[in-house]
C-alpha positions in Angstrom: 23.5 13.1 13.1 20.0 11.8 12.3 19.9 8.3 11.4 18.4 9.3 8.0 21.0 10.7 5.8 19.2 13.6 3.6 22.3 14.3 1.7 23.2 12.5 -1.3 25.6 10.1 -1.2 27.5 10.7 -4.1 28.8 14.1 -5.0 29.6 15.3 -8.7 31.1 19.2 -8.4 29.5 21.4 -10.1 30.5 23.5 -13.0 29.1 26.0 -15.1 26.2 26.2 -17.9 28.9 26.8 -20.3 31.8 24.7 -19.4 30.2 21.0 -19.1 32.0 18.0 -20.7 30.1 15.1 -22.4 31.1 13.3 -19.2 30.3 15.6 -16.8 27.1 16.2 -18.4 25.6 11.5 -18.9 26.5 11.8 -15.3 24.5 14.8 -14.0 21.6 13.1 -15.9 22.6 9.5 -14.4 22.6 11.2 -11.3 19.0 12.5 -11.7 17.4 9.1 -12.9 19.0 7.7 -9.9 16.5 9.4 -7.8 12.9 8.8 -7.9 12.3 12.5 -7.3 12.9 12.9 -10.5 9.4 10.6 -11.4 6.9 14.0 -9.9 9.2 16.8 -11.1 7.2 17.5 -14.3 10.4 19.5 -15.6 12.7 16.9 -15.0 10.3 14.2 -17.0 9.9 16.4 -19.9 13.7 16.8 -19.7 14.3 13.3 -20.3 11.3 13.0 -22.8 13.3 15.6 -25.2 16.0 13.5 -24.9 14.5 11.0 -27.2 10.4 10.6 -27.3 9.7 8.0 -29.0 12.4 5.9 -27.0 11.0 7.6 -23.5 7.3 6.1 -24.4 8.6 2.7 -25.5 11.1 2.3 -22.6 8.4 2.7 -20.0 9.0 5.8 -19.1 12.3 5.0 -17.5 15.6 7.5 -17.8 18.3 4.7 -17.1 17.1 2.6 -20.1 17.0 5.4 -21.9 20.3 7.2 -21.0 21.7 3.1 -21.3 21.4 4.2 -25.1 23.4 7.1 -25.0 27.6 7.4 -25.1 28.3 11.0 -23.5 29.1 12.5 -27.0 25.7 11.3 -28.3 24.0 12.6 -25.4 26.1 16.4 -25.6 25.2 16.4 -29.2 21.1 16.4 -28.3 21.8 18.3 -25.6 23.4 21.2 -28.1 20.3 20.4 -30.8 17.4 20.7 -27.8 19.4 23.4 -26.0 19.5 21.3 -22.6 22.4 22.3 -20.8 20.7 24.6 -18.8 18.1 22.3 -18.2 20.2 20.0 -17.2 22.5 22.1 -14.5 19.0 23.9 -13.4 17.4 19.9 -12.4 20.7 18.5 -10.9 21.1 21.9 -8.9 17.5 21.1 -7.5 18.0 17.6 -6.7 21.1 18.9 -4.7 19.0 21.8 -3.0 16.5 19.1 -2.4 18.7 16.0 -0.5 20.3 18.8 1.3 17.0 20.4 3.1 15.3 19.4 6.0 11.7 21.0 5.0 10.2 23.2 8.0 7.3 20.6 8.6 10.2 17.9 9.6 11.7 20.1 11.3 9.1 21.6 13.7 7.3 18.8 13.8 8.5 15.3 13.5 10.6 15.3 17.6 12.4 12.2 18.6 11.9 11.1 15.1 15.1 12.7 13.9 17.0 10.4 16.3 14.9 6.9 15.7 13.4 7.1 12.6 10.4 5.1 11.3 10.7 2.4 9.9 7.8 1.4 7.2 7.0 -2.0 5.8 5.3 -2.8 2.9 4.9 -5.9 0.4 5.1 -3.6 -2.4 5.8 -0.1 -3.3 4.3 1.9 -6.4 6.4 4.5 -6.7 6.4 4.8 -11.0 5.4 2.2 -13.8 9.2 1.7 -14.4 9.8 0.0 -10.9 7.2 -2.7 -11.2 7.4 -3.6 -7.9 3.3 -3.4 -7.2 0.0 -4.5 -7.9 -2.1 -1.9 -7.0 -3.4 0.0 -4.7 -2.0 -1.0 -1.3 1.4 -0.8 -3.4 0.4 2.5 -4.9 -0.4 4.3 -1.3 2.7 2.7 0.3 4.9 4.6 -2.9 2.5 7.9 -2.5 3.2 7.6 1.7 6.6 7.7 1.0 6.9 9.9 -1.2 5.1 12.8 1.0 7.2 11.5 4.1 10.0 12.7 1.9 8.3 16.2 1.0 7.5 16.7 4.9 10.7 15.8 5.9 10.0 13.3 8.4 12.6 10.8 9.1 11.6 7.3 8.0 13.2 4.1 6.0 11.1 1.8 3.7 11.5 -2.1 3.3 10.0 -4.5 1.4 10.9 -6.9 -1.2 12.0 -6.6 -4.6 10.2 -8.7 -7.2 12.4 -9.2 -10.3 9.5 -10.2 -12.0 6.9 -7.7 -10.9 3.2 -8.4 -10.9 2.2 -9.9 -14.6 1.8 -8.2 -17.6 -1.7 -8.6 -19.0 -3.0 -9.4 -22.4 -6.5 -10.3 -23.9 -6.9 -13.0 -26.3 -9.7 -12.8 -29.3 -12.2 -14.0 -26.7 -11.6 -11.2 -24.1 -9.6 -13.7 -21.5 -7.1 -12.3 -19.6 -3.9 -14.3 -19.9 -0.4 -13.5 -17.8 3.0 -12.7 -18.8 5.9 -12.6 -16.5 9.0 -10.8 -17.9 12.4 -10.8 -16.4 13.1 -6.9 -15.0 16.9 -5.9 -15.6 18.2 -4.5 -12.6 20.9 -2.5 -14.4 18.0 -0.2 -15.5 16.5 0.3 -12.2 17.6 2.8 -9.8 19.2 0.7 -7.7 22.2 -0.5 -6.0 23.4 -3.0 -3.3 23.0 -2.1 0.3 26.2 -1.4 2.5 27.4 -2.1 5.7 29.3 0.0 7.6 32.4 -1.6 6.4 30.9 -1.0 2.8 30.4 -4.5 2.4 27.0 -5.6 0.6 24.6 -6.4 3.1 22.9 -10.2 2.9 20.4 -11.0 5.5 19.9 -15.0 6.7 16.9 -16.7 8.3 16.6 -20.2 9.4 14.0 -22.0 9.5 13.6 -25.7 10.6 14.0 -27.1 7.0 17.3 -24.9 6.5 18.2 -21.3 5.7 17.1 -18.5 3.7 19.4 -15.5 2.6 18.4 -12.2 1.1 20.3 -9.8 -0.4 19.3 -6.3 0.2 19.0 -3.2 -2.4 18.7 0.4 -2.4 16.6 2.4 -3.7 16.2 6.6 -3.6 12.7 8.3 -3.3 13.5 11.1 -3.0 14.8 12.0 0.9 13.8 8.5 1.7 16.0 5.5 1.6 13.7 1.9 0.4 15.5 -1.2 1.0 14.4 -4.2 -0.6 15.2 -7.8 0.1 16.3 -10.2 -2.9 16.2 -13.8 -2.7 17.8 -14.4 -5.9 21.2 -15.6 -4.0 23.7 -18.3 -5.4 23.7 -19.7 -1.8 19.9 -19.9 -1.8 18.4 -23.3 -3.4 16.7 -23.1 -6.8 13.5 -22.9 -5.7 14.4 -20.6 -3.1 16.1 -18.0 -5.2 12.6 -17.7 -7.5 11.3 -16.9 -3.8 10.6 -12.8 -4.4 10.5 -13.4 -8.3 7.0 -12.5 -8.0 4.1 -10.5 -6.5 1.1 -12.6 -4.9 2.2 -15.9 -6.8 2.8 -19.6 -5.4 0.8 -21.0 -2.8 0.7 -20.3 0.8 3.9 -21.7 1.5 5.7 -19.4 -1.0 3.5 -16.7 0.9 4.5 -17.4 4.3 8.0 -17.6 3.2 8.0 -14.3 1.3 6.4 -12.8 4.6 8.8 -14.2 6.8 11.9 -12.5 4.7 9.8 -8.8 4.2 9.6 -9.1 8.2 12.1 -10.9 9.6 14.6 -10.4 7.3 13.6 -6.8 7.2 14.4 -5.8 10.9 17.8 -8.0 10.4 18.9 -5.7 7.4 18.2 -2.6 9.1 20.4 -4.0 12.2 23.1 -4.6 9.4 22.7 -1.2 8.0 23.5 0.3 11.7 19.6 1.8 12.1 17.7 1.7 15.4 14.0 2.3 14.5 12.0 4.5 17.2 8.8 3.1 15.6 7.8 0.1 13.0 4.9 0.8 11.0 3.6 -2.4 9.5 1.4 -1.7 6.6 -0.9 -4.5 6.1 -0.6 -7.9 8.2 2.0 -9.2 5.6 5.5 -8.1 7.5 4.0 -8.9 11.1 6.9 -11.0 11.7 9.3 -8.3 11.7 7.8 -7.6 15.8 8.5 -11.1 16.6 12.2 -10.3 15.0 12.5 -6.6 17.1 11.5 -8.4 20.4 14.0 -11.5 19.8 16.6 -8.6 19.1 15.6 -6.7 22.4 16.0 -9.5 24.3 19.4 -10.6 22.8 20.7 -7.1 23.3 19.2 -5.9 26.9 18.0 -9.4 28.2 14.8 -8.4 29.0 12.4 -11.5 29.1 9.8 -12.1 26.2 6.9 -10.6 27.7 9.0 -7.3 28.4 10.4 -7.3 24.8 6.6 -7.7 23.6 5.0 -4.7 25.7 8.0 -2.7 24.5 8.4 -3.3 21.2 4.2 -3.3 21.0 3.8 -0.1 22.2 6.3 1.3 18.9 4.5 -0.6 16.5 1.7 0.7 14.1 -0.4 -1.2 11.8 -2.5 -0.6 9.6 -5.2 -2.7 8.1 -6.7 -2.5 4.8 -8.6 -5.1 4.1 -12.7 -5.3 5.3 -13.6 -8.9 4.7 -12.2 -11.5 6.5 -11.0 -14.0 3.7 -9.0 -11.2 2.6 -6.5 -11.7 5.7 -3.6 -14.1 5.3 -3.8 -17.6 7.4 -1.4 -20.2 7.9 -1.1 -23.6 9.5 0.6 -25.0 12.8 3.2 -26.9 10.1 4.0 -23.9 8.3 4.3 -21.7 11.1 6.3 -23.8 12.9 8.4 -24.7 10.1 9.2 -21.5 9.5 9.0 -19.8 12.8 10.5 -22.7 14.6 14.5 -21.3 14.8 12.9 -18.0 16.0 10.9 -19.4 18.7 13.3 -20.8 20.3 15.0 -17.9 20.7 12.6 -16.0 22.0 12.0 -18.8 24.5 7.7 -19.4 24.2 6.1 -22.5 23.3 4.9 -23.2 20.2 0.9 -23.0 21.3 2.1 -19.4 22.8 3.4 -18.4 19.6 -0.1 -19.7 17.6 -2.1 -17.7 20.1 -0.4 -14.8 19.1 -2.0 -15.1 15.6 -5.5 -16.6 17.1 -8.4 -14.7 17.9 -9.1 -17.5 20.5 -5.3 -18.4 21.8 -6.1 -22.0 23.0 -8.3 -22.9 20.1 -6.0 -25.5 18.4 -8.1 -25.7 15.1 -7.8 -22.0 14.4 -5.0 -21.0 12.3 -2.5 -18.0 12.4 -3.4 -15.4 11.5 -1.2 -12.3 10.5 -3.6 -9.6 10.8 -4.4 -10.9 14.3 -0.6 -10.6 15.0 -0.2 -7.3 14.2 -3.4 -5.8 15.9 -1.7 -8.1 19.0 1.9 -6.6 18.6 0.6 -3.1 18.2 -0.9 -0.4 20.5 -1.9 1.6 17.6 -3.8 0.3 15.0 -5.5 2.3 12.3 -8.2 1.4 9.6 -8.1 3.5 6.1 -11.1 5.3 6.4 -13.8 6.6 8.9 -16.1 3.6 7.6 -13.3 1.6 7.2 -12.6 1.9 10.9 -16.3 0.9 11.7 -16.3 -2.1 9.7 -12.8 -3.1 11.6 -14.3 -2.9 15.5 -17.3 -4.5 14.1 -15.1 -7.6 12.7 -12.3 -7.7 14.9 -14.5 -7.2 18.1 -13.5 -10.7 19.4 -10.6 -9.9 20.2 -11.6 -7.7 23.1 -14.6 -9.2 24.3 -14.8 -7.4 27.4 -15.0 -3.9 25.3 -17.7 -2.4 23.8 -17.4 -2.2 19.9 -16.8 1.8 19.8 -13.8 0.8 22.4 -11.9 -1.5 20.4 -8.6 0.0 20.4 -8.8 0.4 15.9 -8.7 4.5 14.8 -9.2 5.5 11.3 -6.3 7.6 9.4 -8.0 8.5 5.7 -6.0 7.5 2.9 -4.3 10.3 0.8 -2.9 10.9 -2.6 0.7 12.7 -3.7 -0.5 15.0 -5.3 2.7 16.1 -7.4 2.4 13.0 -9.0 -0.9 12.7 -9.8 -1.9 16.2 -10.9 -1.3 16.6 -14.3 1.9 19.4 -15.9 -1.2 21.4 -17.1 -3.5 21.7 -14.4 -0.2 21.8 -12.3 0.8 24.8 -14.3 -2.8 26.2 -14.0 -2.8 26.1 -10.4 0.7 28.1 -10.6 -1.1 31.2 -12.1 -3.8 31.2 -9.6 -3.2 30.0 -6.2 -1.1 31.2 -3.8 3.0 31.5 -4.3 4.6 28.3 -2.7 1.5 26.7 -2.8 2.8 23.4 -3.5 4.4 23.6 0.0 1.3 23.5 1.8 -0.3 21.0 0.3 -3.0 20.1 3.1 -3.4 23.7 3.8 -7.6 24.2 3.0 -7.1 27.8 2.0 -5.0 27.8 -1.0 -7.2 25.2 -2.6 -9.9 27.9 -2.6 -8.2 29.6 -5.7 -9.9 27.1 -7.9 -12.7 29.7 -7.6 -10.9 32.6 -8.7 -10.0 31.1 -12.3 -11.9 31.9 -15.4 -14.3 29.1 -15.8 -13.1 28.9 -19.9 -9.8 28.6 -18.5 -10.1 25.9 -16.3 -12.7 23.7 -19.0 -9.9 24.5 -22.1 -7.2 23.0 -19.8 -9.9 19.9 -19.0 -10.3 19.6 -22.8 -7.3 19.3 -23.7 -6.3 16.9 -20.9 -8.8 14.5 -22.4 -7.8 15.0 -26.2 -4.5 13.6 -24.3 -5.9 10.9 -23.1 -8.1 9.8 -25.7 -5.2 9.8 -28.0 -3.8 7.2 -25.4 -6.9 5.2 -25.7 -6.5 4.9 -29.2 -2.9 4.5 -29.5 -3.1 1.6 -26.8 -6.2 -0.1 -28.1 -4.9 -0.1 -31.8 -1.6 -1.5 -30.4 -4.2 -4.5 -28.4 -5.7 -4.7 -32.1 -2.7 -5.4 -34.1 -1.0 -8.2 -31.3 -4.3 -10.2 -31.8 -3.6 -9.7 -35.5 -6.7 -8.2 -36.0 -7.7 -6.7 -39.6 -6.8 -3.1 -40.9 -10.2 -2.0 -40.6 -10.7 -3.1 -36.9 -7.2 -1.6 -36.0 -8.2 2.1 -38.0 -11.6 1.6 -36.3 -9.3 1.6 -32.8 -7.3 4.5 -33.9 -10.5 6.3 -34.4 -12.5 5.7 -31.5 -14.5 7.8 -28.6 -15.2 11.7 -29.5 -13.8 14.6 -27.0 -17.1 16.2 -26.4 -19.1 13.3 -25.3 -19.4 12.7 -21.8 -16.2 10.3 -20.9 -16.7 7.8 -17.6 -13.9 6.1 -16.7 -13.6 2.7 -14.6 -10.0 1.8 -13.5 -9.2 -0.7 -10.7 -8.6 -4.2 -9.5 -11.5 -6.5 -11.0 -12.4 -8.1 -8.1 -16.4 -9.3 -8.1 -17.5 -6.5 -4.9 -16.4 -3.8 -7.2 -19.0 -4.7 -9.2 -17.3 -3.5 -12.9 -20.6 -4.7 -14.7 -22.9 -2.6 -12.9 -23.7 -0.3 -15.4 -24.6 -3.0 -17.5 -27.7 -4.5 -15.2 -30.1 -3.4 -17.7 -28.3 -3.6 -20.7 -31.0 -2.5 -23.1 -31.3 0.7 -21.3 -27.6 1.4 -21.2 -27.3 0.8 -25.0 -30.1 3.5 -25.4 -27.7 5.7 -23.0 -24.9 5.5 -24.6 -26.2 6.0 -28.1 -28.5 8.9 -27.5 -28.3 11.5 -30.7 -27.9 14.2 -28.3 -26.1 13.4 -24.8 -24.4 10.4 -26.0 -21.9 8.3 -23.0 -18.8 6.7 -23.6 -16.8 4.4 -21.0 -13.6 3.6 -20.7 -12.5 0.4 -18.5 -9.1 -0.9 -17.3 -7.7 -3.5 -14.5 -6.2 -6.6 -14.1 -8.0 -10.3 -11.6 -5.6 -11.6 -9.9 -4.5 -14.7 -11.6 -6.6 -17.4 -9.7 -9.8 -15.0 -9.6 -11.6 -16.6 -12.0 -15.0 -14.6 -11.4 -13.2 -11.5 -12.3 -11.8 -13.0 -15.4 -14.8 -13.5 -16.1 -16.0 -9.8 -15.6 -12.9 -8.7 -18.0 -14.4 -10.8 -20.8 -17.3 -9.6 -20.4 -17.0 -5.7 -20.5 -13.9 -6.4 -22.9 -16.4 -8.2 -25.5 -18.8 -5.5 -25.6 -17.1 -4.5 -28.6 -18.3 -7.1 -30.7 -21.9 -6.1 -29.8 -22.4 -2.8 -33.0 -24.2 -1.1 -29.9 -21.2 -0.6 -27.6 -18.2 -0.9 -30.5 -18.0 2.9 -30.4 -19.0 3.5 -26.9 -17.2 1.0 -24.6 -13.2 0.5 -24.6 -11.0 -1.7 -22.9 -7.3 -0.8 -22.2 -5.0 -3.9 -21.2 -2.4 -4.4 -18.7 -3.7 -1.4 -16.1 -0.5 0.1 -14.2 0.3 3.4 -13.0 1.0 4.7 -16.3 -2.6 3.9 -17.7 -4.2 5.3 -14.3 -2.3 8.8 -15.2 -3.8 9.3 -18.3 -7.5 8.3 -17.5 -7.9 9.7 -14.5 -6.0 13.4 -15.9 -8.4 12.9 -18.7 -12.5 11.6 -18.0 -15.0 13.8 -17.0 -16.2 11.2 -14.2 -14.7 8.9 -12.1 -17.1 5.7 -11.8 -16.7 3.9 -8.2 -19.5 1.2 -7.2 -17.7 -1.4 -4.9 -20.7 -3.4 -3.0 -20.8 -1.1 0.4 -19.1 -1.0 2.8 -15.9 -3.6 1.3 -14.7 -0.6 -0.3 -12.0 -0.4 2.8 -10.7 3.4 1.3 -9.7 4.0 -2.5 -7.8 6.5 -3.6 -8.3 6.5 -7.7 -11.1 8.6 -7.5 -9.2 11.2 -4.9 -6.3 11.0 -8.0 -9.3 12.2 -10.5 -10.2 15.0 -8.3 -7.1 17.0 -8.8 -7.1 17.0 -12.2 -11.1 18.5 -12.6 -13.3 14.8 -12.7 -15.9 14.6 -11.0 -16.6 11.4 -9.0 -19.6 9.1 -9.6 -19.6 6.8 -6.7 -21.0 4.1 -3.9 -20.6 5.5 -0.8 -18.2 3.6 0.4 -14.8 4.4 1.8 -13.2 7.7 1.7 -16.3 8.8 -0.7 -18.6 8.3 2.7 -17.1 11.0 4.3 -16.0 13.1 0.9 -19.6 13.9 -0.8 -21.1 16.8 0.4 -23.8 17.2 -2.4 -22.4 19.9 -4.2 -18.9 17.7 -5.3 -19.4 15.2 -7.1 -22.3 12.4 -7.7 -23.8 9.8 -4.7 -24.8 6.4 -5.7 -27.1 4.8 -3.1 -28.1 6.0 0.3 -25.9 5.1 2.5 -26.6 1.5 3.6 -26.9 -1.6 2.5 -29.4 -4.7 2.5 -28.9 -8.1 4.3 -29.2 -9.6 0.7 -26.5 -8.6 -1.5 -28.8 -9.2 -4.3 -31.0 -7.1 -3.3 -28.0 -4.6 -2.7 -27.1 -5.0 -6.4 -30.4 -4.4 -7.8 -31.2 -1.4 -5.5 -27.9 0.2 -6.4 -28.1 -0.8 -10.3 -31.0 1.5 -10.4 -30.1 4.1 -8.4 -26.8 4.6 -11.2 -29.3 4.8 -13.6 -31.2 7.6 -12.0 -28.2 9.4 -11.3 -26.5 9.4 -14.6 -30.1 10.2 -16.5 -31.3 13.0 -14.0 -27.9 14.6 -12.3 -24.9 13.5 -14.4 -25.6 13.6 -18.1 -28.1 16.6 -18.2 -25.6 18.6 -16.4 -22.6 17.5 -18.5 -24.7 18.6 -21.4 -25.9 21.8 -20.0 -23.4 24.6 -22.4 -24.4 28.7 -21.8 -24.5 31.0 -25.0 -20.6 30.6 -24.5 -20.5 26.7 -25.0 -19.5 26.0 -21.5 -21.1 23.5 -18.7 -21.2 26.0 -16.4 -22.7 24.6 -13.3 -20.7 21.3 -14.0 -17.3 23.4 -14.1 -18.9 25.2 -10.7 -19.0 21.4 -9.3 -15.3 20.5 -10.4 -14.4 23.6 -8.6 -16.1 22.7 -5.6 -14.9 19.3 -5.7 -11.2 20.4 -6.3 -11.3 22.9 -3.3 -13.2 20.6 -0.6 -11.2 17.6 -1.9 -7.6 18.3 -3.2 -6.2 19.4 0.4 -8.0 16.9 2.9 -7.2 13.6 0.8 -3.9 14.4 0.1 -1.0 12.5 1.0 1.0 15.3 3.0 -2.1 15.4 5.2 -1.9 11.5 5.6 1.3 11.2 6.6 1.1 14.6 8.5 -1.4 12.5 10.5 -0.2 9.5 10.8 3.1 11.3 12.5 1.3 13.4 15.1 -1.5 10.1 15.9 0.9 7.6 15.4 4.6 7.9 15.0 5.1 10.3 17.8 3.4 8.4 20.4 5.0 5.3 19.5 7.9 6.9 19.5 7.7 8.0 23.1 7.5 11.7 21.6 4.2 13.8 22.1 0.9 12.1 23.2 -1.8 12.0 21.3 -4.7 9.7 20.5 -5.9 8.2 17.5 -9.3 9.5 16.2 
């Protein structure tokens, strides 16, 4: 049997729809809630929502928390009121069928991975807002990766950390300044259980450092067919300081950071060993977990008596490394004292000197003044490395060329696999129903097939626009609800709260911008000429409205000032009704915005956007991208499927680049975006705009799906690394 168990671990005897007891009904609902498969299945989401719509929203769409408020008898009563029996039975049956089936793609394309699965390491996983162990794009990408691996039947095990306080909750004060709040997550309300060894005992891994021992217990979370293992340092045997080690994502100083990465990498490999899993491939999603390679080498040496050099060569052959960061400052670096404190005992077992170890993390191994870089370690201990877009591949090869000084830049062994998004997660229910009626039957099983997506051109223009308009109204209702709640929390007047409840007009061109508020993303580029922008948003015939959201890292003061600048536009009467800022950006906020805006704005300073995926999510729901030609958009824009800012170049002086891009942003808005949106025919339809929506969906939906991305990883990375089929990186 494969080391990946595609069969549900617990079985509930099936019963007929008319013979359900209250207890059985409750057990089936709990079984549904404990596999995050439900989070991308609209019918199951709607089923949970119908149990109690108000509490569903209040509990951040957490079905376990919701069901904890239902006794079996109360659930039975509610199911009778809402006629839910058959829906619960059907959902439960679909989950069991899903878990017991190995998809055709996986059976025919994954080869030896069936016996030697992929071990996918990431420091964060954004699967759903009710599981807050992510901060932003990297985590959501990891979540989408394992969801598509589940859908395709790729034998893959995921490893990460459990943060019981997660990332911070964001609140803006009266002056628009960001404040962070950390809340304890109730483990009992999460779809997790202790991971057990072959004897049925909970697994705890141990990591020795020069200054003591670190312990981490292991949790299991099911994401469809993929098992996600999360390490947690809140163990009684740890010191009080170490019990807090995995409390927060991206919190603390460099010492906290290296200890987290030690647990994620070394602890992750040891957890897999305790589970009896022997991976055929190690996939490191960013350098955070690169210590995993050193532990894999140690295990190889201990079990088979090979030398360090042989172990390194074999582990490197089986390791895939993905880099996401296009700027040197974004890569983790640690000084020699931190490395020796935390890697010393492991180094002893590897039988290498301190300078040999430091050399693995240095561009110049003999340079004693160079710190230890996790990305360098990842690149040196992998034989397949990739960036996350075509342009990012060029940037990465240039950035790390000095690791291979004997090679020409174009021969640097860093390829690219462009990121994609998990379509069932981000596609609105209403849009999915529209596709179901017009695409070929079974289209959801062929998401990376370009022919399937051409069906969008057969949809009636009015029907597509009406669906988009309905989603836009749902998004506006969400914006109004969140804005009024923000105003009430700040103790603002009833008039202000009432104004928030009525902000925005669905007939006005609505532009969305939501992402991490780092300065290079230039959230305020649209304000470069504030008077001109005031005229645009208040044009009596063709007005524009903007919705913003996003968090700045707690230590990023310039990012916080950007948030303050934009959120405080509410005090400027020219923008009060035209620009809003939604607090506490997360998967839920993202979902609402990308499903309802007309235009998705992205204007980073090129080429600093490695890929970006929020615009890909917007594509699925009919929004048009207005973006700098950076990241994924540099290989996506064809002149008919959205709008481009700039000329695919950047000046050596950032100030000149910013000025030029600001001018072009205004030009594209005034000459292209606004006229096209407001050009309605006799039926009141913006036919040319709708045509561009169709072009966007048909050319981009399949190409930037996570199914295509994961299939690329299997064929270009996983199989060659595992000793299967030989492929070359692009």
